[in-house]
C-alpha positions in Angstrom: 6.6 12.5 -16.5 7.4 8.7 -16.5 10.7 8.2 -17.0 12.0 4.2 -18.6 15.5 4.4 -16.7 14.3 6.0 -13.1 11.9 3.2 -13.3 13.9 -0.1 -14.1 16.6 1.4 -11.1 14.0 2.2 -8.8 11.9 -2.0 -9.7 15.8 -3.3 -9.4 16.2 -1.4 -5.2 12.6 -2.7 -4.7 13.0 -6.3 -5.8 16.6 -6.5 -4.9 17.9 -10.2 -2.6 16.7 -9.1 1.2 13.5 -6.2 0.1 12.1 -9.2 -2.4 11.9 -11.3 0.7 10.5 -9.4 3.2 7.5 -8.3 0.5 7.1 -12.2 -0.5 6.8 -13.1 3.4 3.3 -11.6 4.5 1.4 -12.7 1.3 2.5 -15.9 2.1 1.2 -16.9 5.2 -1.4 -14.9 4.1 -1.7 -18.0 1.8 -0.9 -20.2 4.3 -3.0 -19.4 7.2 -6.2 -19.3 4.5 -5.4 -23.1 3.4 -5.3 -24.0 7.3 -8.4 -22.5 7.8 -10.4 -23.6 4.7 -9.3 -27.3 5.6 -10.3 -27.0 9.3 -13.7 -24.4 8.8 -14.4 -25.0 5.4 -16.2 -22.9 2.4 -17.4 -19.9 4.9 -18.7 -16.5 3.8 -18.4 -15.0 7.1 -14.7 -16.5 7.9 -13.5 -14.9 4.8 -14.9 -11.9 5.8 -13.1 -11.9 9.1 -9.6 -12.6 7.5 -9.3 -10.7 4.3 -10.4 -7.8 7.0 -8.8 -8.5 9.2 -5.2 -9.9 8.5 -5.1 -8.9 4.2 -6.3 -4.9 4.1 -5.7 -4.2 7.7 -2.4 -5.3 8.4 -0.6 -7.2 5.0 -1.7 -4.4 2.2 0.2 -1.3 4.8 3.1 -2.7 5.9 4.0 -4.4 2.1 3.1 -0.4 1.2 5.9 0.2 3.5 8.6 -1.9 2.3 7.7 -0.4 -1.4 6.6 3.1 -1.1 9.6 3.9 1.7 11.8 1.7 -0.5 11.3 3.6 -3.7 12.9 6.9 -2.5 14.7 6.4 0.8 17.3 4.4 0.8 18.7 6.7 -2.3 18.3 9.4 0.1 19.6 8.2 3.3 23.0 6.8 1.3 23.3 9.8 -0.7 22.9 7.8 -4.1 20.3 10.4 -5.2 22.7 13.3 -5.7 23.9 11.2 -8.8 19.7 11.1 -9.6 18.9 14.5 -9.2 22.2 15.7 -11.1 20.4 14.2 -14.1 18.3 16.3 -16.6 14.9 14.4 -15.4 13.1 16.8 -13.3 12.2 16.0 -9.6 8.5 15.7 -9.6 9.5 12.7 -13.3 11.2 11.2 -10.4 8.7 11.2 -7.8 5.9 10.2 -10.3 8.0 7.6 -12.0 9.1 5.7 -8.3 5.2 6.6 -7.2 3.9 4.5 -10.4 6.3 1.6 -10.0 5.6 1.4 -5.7 1.6 1.4 -6.7 3.1 -1.9 -9.0 4.7 -3.5 -6.8 2.6 -2.8 -3.4 -0.4 -3.6 -5.4 1.6 -7.0 -7.1 2.1 -7.9 -3.3 -1.2 -7.4 -2.0 -4.0 -7.2 -4.3 -3.3 -10.2 -6.0 -2.7 -12.4 -2.3 -5.8 -11.2 -1.3 -7.5 -12.6 -4.1 -6.2 -16.0 -4.2 -6.8 -15.5 -0.3 -10.3 -15.1 -1.1 -10.9 -17.8 -3.7 -9.2 -20.7 -1.4 -11.1 -19.5 2.2 -14.9 -19.6 0.2 -14.4 -19.9 -3.4 -14.9 -16.1 -4.4 -18.9 -16.9 -2.6 -20.8 -13.5 -2.3 -18.0 -12.0 -4.5 -15.9 -11.5 -1.4 -12.3 -12.3 -3.1 -12.7 -10.0 -6.1 -14.1 -7.3 -3.7 -11.0 -7.3 -1.0 -8.7 -8.2 -4.2 -10.2 -4.8 -5.8 -10.0 -3.1 -2.6 -6.4 -4.0 -1.9 -5.4 -2.5 -5.3 -7.1 0.3 -4.3 -5.6 0.7 -0.8 -1.7 0.2 -2.8 -2.2 3.4 -4.7 -3.2 6.0 -1.3 -0.4 3.7 0.7 2.1 4.2 -2.6 1.8 8.0 -1.6 2.1 8.2 1.5 4.7 6.0 2.2 6.8 7.7 -0.6 6.1 11.0 0.9 7.8 9.8 4.1 10.8 8.1 2.1 11.0 11.9 1.2 10.4 13.5 4.3 12.4 11.5 6.8 15.5 9.3 7.3 13.2 7.5 9.7 10.5 6.2 7.2 10.6 2.7 7.8 9.7 3.4 11.1 7.0 6.4 11.3 5.4 3.9 8.9 5.2 1.3 10.8 3.6 3.0 13.4 1.3 4.5 10.8 0.8 0.6 9.4 0.7 -0.9 13.3 -0.7 1.9 15.3 -3.3 3.9 12.8 -4.7 1.7 10.5 -3.9 -1.6 12.4 -5.2 -0.9 15.9 -7.0 2.6 16.0 -8.2 2.7 12.6 -10.7 -0.6 13.5 -11.3 0.4 17.6 -11.7 4.5 17.5 -14.9 5.3 15.2 -14.0 9.2 15.0 -10.7 7.9 13.9 -12.0 5.2 11.0 -13.1 8.2 9.4 -9.5 8.9 8.2 -8.2 5.1 7.4 -7.5 4.2 4.1 -8.0 0.8 5.1 -12.0 2.1 5.9 -12.1 3.8 2.2 -10.7 0.5 0.9 -14.0 -1.2 2.7 -16.0 1.4 1.1 -15.4 -0.4 -2.6 -15.1 -3.4 -1.3 -18.5 -2.7 0.3 -20.2 -1.8 -3.1 -18.8 -5.0 -4.5 -19.1 -7.7 -2.3 -23.4 -9.1 -2.2 -25.5 -9.9 1.0 -24.2 -7.3 2.6 -21.2 -9.1 4.4 -18.9 -6.3 3.8 -19.4 -3.2 6.1 -17.7 0.1 6.6 -17.8 3.2 8.4 -17.1 5.5 6.2 -19.5 5.8 2.3 -18.4 5.1 -1.1 -18.5 9.0 -2.0 -16.8 10.2 0.6 -14.2 7.5 0.8 -13.3 8.1 -3.2 -13.4 11.6 -2.8 -11.0 10.8 0.4 -8.7 8.5 -1.7 -7.8 11.0 -4.5 -6.9 13.9 -2.1 -4.7 11.5 -0.2 -3.0 10.2 -2.6 -2.8 13.3 -5.0 -1.7 15.8 -1.7 1.0 13.2 -0.9 2.4 12.5 -4.2 2.7 16.9 -4.8 4.3 17.3 -1.6 6.8 14.7 -1.8 8.1 16.6 -5.1 8.1 19.8 -3.6 9.8 18.1 -1.0 12.4 16.2 -3.3 12.5 19.8 -5.1 13.9 21.6 -2.0 17.3 19.5 -2.0 20.3 21.1 -2.5 23.0 18.8 -4.4 26.2 19.6 -2.9 27.3 21.6 -5.8 23.9 24.3 -5.9 25.3 25.2 -2.0 
């Protein structure tokens, strides 16, 4: 199911100069803000929680997911380069799964790791907040990679659709509308963070068992649907 050549090509595309700059921008901003906040307020658990939830988990992680998830396959479909890949003796399910694994790695590297470091900067991992949010960001990376990879296969406007989802649903509606929070990847990840953090400082509107089930269902369904959609793409010689 995992093809090394496809993985290498995907890594090369995602970590090209322009996309790498985009991937580095938000984590760098998070770390700069964290240093400034720590210098101004000192080590404070509540401030660390607000910062990691309000910026890292609700904004940075989904946006990094958009860049990596859609970039893993969307540009190849847009410019027609996917035709050459589909013509190779590699199953389309293998192509999708390989790109999904690569997208997870990139999203986690550029979101979970900076989130962990930011948490340590903010309060030295007091109440286990840094580790809790680092793991939550890694968990969210899996779901976001699947969702945005699926969008990359479904539409040529995957980046726009992804930004609308990330900025409107996850960052705004998922934080404000009570009923919508149950269907927010951010809240599912927060359930993991709530379980790991000490002192009850982290809270989620979704219970951990429900969050785990929804994370698995969404990840599997999005990856499966992306693979099915890719199998329906016709090469010029097949039409």
